[in-house]
ZAMARGU-4260 file (C-alpha; in steps of 0.2 Angstrom, whole numbers, plus 5000, padded with zeros to 4 digits):
<rodrens>
0) 5514/5267/5523 | 5516/5256/5539 | 5518/5237/5540 | 5500/5234/5542 | 5495/5244/5527
5) 5508/5235/5516 | 5502/5218/5521 | 5484/5224/5518 | 5489/5230/5501 | 5497/5214/5497
10) 5482/5203/5503 | 5470/5213/5492 | 5482/5210/5477 | 5482/5192/5480 | 5463/5191/5482
15) 5457/5202/5469 | 5471/5201/5455 | 5479/5184/5458 | 5462/5176/5464 | 5471/5166/5478
20) 5460/5158/5490 | 5456/5165/5507 | 5465/5151/5516 | 5481/5155/5505 | 5480/5173/5509
25) 5478/5170/5528 | 5494/5159/5527 | 5503/5173/5519 | 5498/5185/5532 | 5503/5173/5546
30) 5520/5171/5538 | 5522/5190/5536 | 5517/5192/5554 | 5531/5181/5559 | 5543/5191/5549
35) 5537/5207/5557 | 5538/5201/5575 | 5556/5195/5571 | 5560/5213/5565 | 5552/5221/5580
40) 5562/5209/5592 | 5578/5213/5583 | 5576/5232/5583 | 5571/5234/5565 | 5555/5244/5562
45) 5549/5242/5545 | 5546/5228/5532 | 5553/5241/5519 | 5569/5242/5527 | 5573/5223/5526
50) 5590/5221/5517 | 5598/5204/5510 | 5608/5204/5526 | 5593/5205/5538 | 5584/5192/5527
55) 5599/5180/5530 | 5598/5184/5548 | 5580/5179/5549 | 5583/5163/5540 | 5596/5159/5553
60) 5584/5162/5567 | 5569/5154/5559 | 5579/5138/5555 | 5579/5134/5573 | 5560/5137/5575
65) 5553/5129/5560 | 5555/5113/5549 | 5564/5115/5533 | 5547/5113/5524 | 5539/5126/5534
70) 5554/5138/5532 | 5554/5135/5513 | 5535/5140/5512 | 5538/5156/5522 | 5552/5161/5511
75) 5541/5158/5496 | 5528/5170/5504 | 5542/5183/5507 | 5548/5182/5489 | 5530/5185/5483
80) 5528/5199/5495 | 5544/5208/5490 | 5542/5205/5472 | 5525/5214/5474 | 5533/5228/5483
85) 5547/5230/5469 | 5534/5230/5456 | 5524/5244/5465 | 5540/5254/5467 | 5539/5253/5486
90) 5556/5245/5488 | 5572/5245/5477 | 5580/5229/5482 | 5572/5212/5484 | 5580/5205/5500
95) 5574/5187/5499 | 5578/5184/5481 | 5595/5176/5483 | 5593/5168/5500 | 5598/5149/5500
100) 5587/5136/5509 | 5590/5118/5513 | 5583/5106/5500 | 5566/5099/5506 | 5563/5081/5500
105) 5545/5080/5494 | 5536/5067/5504 | 5526/5054/5495 | 5507/5058/5496 | 5497/5045/5506
110) 5485/5033/5496 | 5476/5017/5499 | 5475/5001/5489 | 5460/4997/5477 | 5454/4983/5489
115) 5454/4995/5504 | 5444/5008/5495 | 5432/4995/5489 | 5430/4989/5507 | 5426/5007/5512
120) 5412/5009/5499 | 5405/4992/5504 | 5404/4998/5522 | 5393/5013/5519 | 5375/5010/5524
125) 5365/5018/5509 | 5348/5014/5515 | 5345/5032/5521 | 5346/5048/5512 | 5361/5054/5521
130) 5370/5037/5519 | 5366/5037/5500 | 5373/5055/5499 | 5389/5050/5508 | 5392/5036/5496
135) 5389/5047/5481 | 5401/5061/5487 | 5415/5049/5491 | 5413/5040/5475 | 5413/5057/5466
140) 5430/5061/5474 | 5438/5044/5469 | 5430/5044/5452 | 5436/5061/5447 | 5451/5066/5459
145) 5443/5083/5462 | 5448/5093/5477 | 5436/5095/5491 | 5434/5113/5488 | 5430/5109/5470
150) 5417/5096/5476 | 5408/5108/5487 | 5407/5121/5473 | 5398/5109/5460 | 5381/5115/5454
155) 5369/5103/5446 | 5370/5112/5430 | 5389/5108/5429 | 5384/5089/5427 | 5381/5082/5410
160) 5375/5065/5413 | 5371/5061/5395 | 5389/5066/5390 | 5396/5059/5406 | 5406/5074/5410
165) 5408/5087/5424 | 5413/5105/5423 | 5426/5108/5437 | 5430/5126/5443 | 5448/5124/5449
170) 5462/5134/5457 | 5465/5151/5450 | 5448/5152/5441 | 5454/5138/5429 | 5440/5127/5423
175) 5442/5109/5416 | 5431/5095/5410 | 5432/5079/5419 | 5424/5063/5413 | 5413/5052/5425
180) 5410/5034/5424 | 5393/5025/5420 | 5393/5018/5437 | 5394/5036/5445 | 5381/5042/5432
185) 5369/5029/5439 | 5372/5034/5457 | 5370/5053/5453 | 5354/5050/5443 | 5346/5042/5459
190) 5354/5056/5470 | 5347/5070/5459 | 5329/5062/5457 | 5326/5056/5475 | 5340/5059/5488
195) 5344/5077/5485 | 5326/5083/5484 | 5323/5074/5501 | 5338/5083/5509 | 5334/5100/5502
200) 5318/5102/5511 | 5313/5120/5510 | 5329/5126/5503 | 5331/5132/5485 | 5349/5132/5478
205) 5359/5124/5464 | 5373/5116/5474 | 5375/5097/5471 | 5379/5091/5488 | 5369/5097/5503
210) 5369/5094/5522 | 5355/5087/5533 | 5348/5105/5534 | 5347/5106/5515 | 5361/5119/5515
215) 5376/5118/5503 | 5389/5106/5510 | 5405/5114/5516 | 5423/5107/5515 | 5423/5104/5534
220) 5407/5095/5532 | 5414/5083/5519 | 5429/5079/5530 | 5417/5076/5545 | 5407/5064/5534
225) 5422/5054/5529 | 5428/5053/5546 | 5412/5046/5552 | 5411/5034/5538 | 5429/5028/5543
230) 5424/5026/5561 | 5408/5017/5557 | 5417/5005/5546 | 5429/5000/5560 | 5443/5003/5548
235) 5461/5006/5554 | 5463/5018/5539 | 5467/5036/5541 | 5459/5044/5526 | 5455/5062/5521
240) 5447/5068/5505 | 5464/5073/5499 | 5470/5055/5502 | 5456/5049/5490 | 5462/5062/5477
245) 5480/5055/5479 | 5472/5037/5477 | 5463/5042/5461 | 5480/5048/5454 | 5490/5033/5459
250) 5478/5020/5454 | 5477/5028/5436 | 5495/5028/5434 | 5497/5010/5441 | 5485/5005/5428
255) 5494/5013/5413 | 5487/5031/5412 | 5500/5043/5405 | 5507/5057/5416 | 5499/5071/5405
260) 5482/5064/5406 | 5483/5063/5425 | 5490/5081/5426 | 5475/5087/5416 | 5462/5077/5427
265) 5470/5083/5443 | 5470/5101/5437 | 5489/5103/5440 | 5497/5118/5432 | 5514/5110/5431
270) 5518/5092/5427 | 5531/5092/5441 | 5516/5092/5454 | 5510/5076/5445 | 5527/5067/5444
275) 5527/5063/5462 | 5513/5050/5459 | 5525/5040/5448 | 5535/5037/5464 | 5520/5031/5472
280) 5518/5018/5458 | 5536/5012/5461 | 5533/5010/5480 | 5516/5001/5477 | 5525/4989/5464
285) 5539/4986/5477 | 5527/4983/5491 | 5516/4971/5481 | 5531/4962/5475 | 5538/4960/5493
290) 5521/4953/5498 | 5518/4941/5484 | 5534/4934/5478 | 5539/4918/5487 | 5557/4922/5487
295) 5555/4940/5493 | 5545/4933/5508 | 5558/4920/5512 | 5566/4924/5528 | 5585/4922/5529
</rodrens>
């Protein structure tokens, strides 16, 4: 089995068994392509022939070409790949199992303050169908903290406006129930009764959010909408859908929500992924103290 066949086998396993997204699998392939090119350049022919010594040699070379964060991600890919090969009895030794990497300090997610997001909502012109849709979908991300991919996959039947809940299909085919506010329910009722039918035109599908042609809205479409909203508001903010998801989490924690609740709402498998938001709350508290306290603002 040649290198291309090995990578294809691994890709199929990630897609069909692990249910990873296409974007994740594409990133895995790119990482493996980099390793393959390195092997060819250094006179090694086959991914199966990589030894722990060759793995360390790759790390030494790659550390001059990539940041510590990127290198750590690549090694994570290789560990998954060779774990798969060992499991399938295609190799006997896992070459990347014991390689050491520089520690990567996890950067704090970017978020915006409550008054900034309120200003963003107020700037949206909701007098047109597209404007109203834009307001509802941004409100949806902020009110629920869902990922943009989850937003685009919502179907109308997954909304229960009476119970004020939303069924979200998360990563790894894991579903979760997310509560929605009375305010969002009111917006959704108008959107479902009037705005969405107007936008659908002749289309017939069950996806909640649609574009100007009536087709289901894509993740790229959501990013473009948010970018236009920011530009039209003449705001200096640099906001993505994921920034609003981060903002949702940080605002909940700053108002006293417990970590486990936020973990469940975000759909994080591990609480360690959620704990970084506690650091945001500390930074937020410190920044507001420095801005507000008379002695903190006093110049020496």
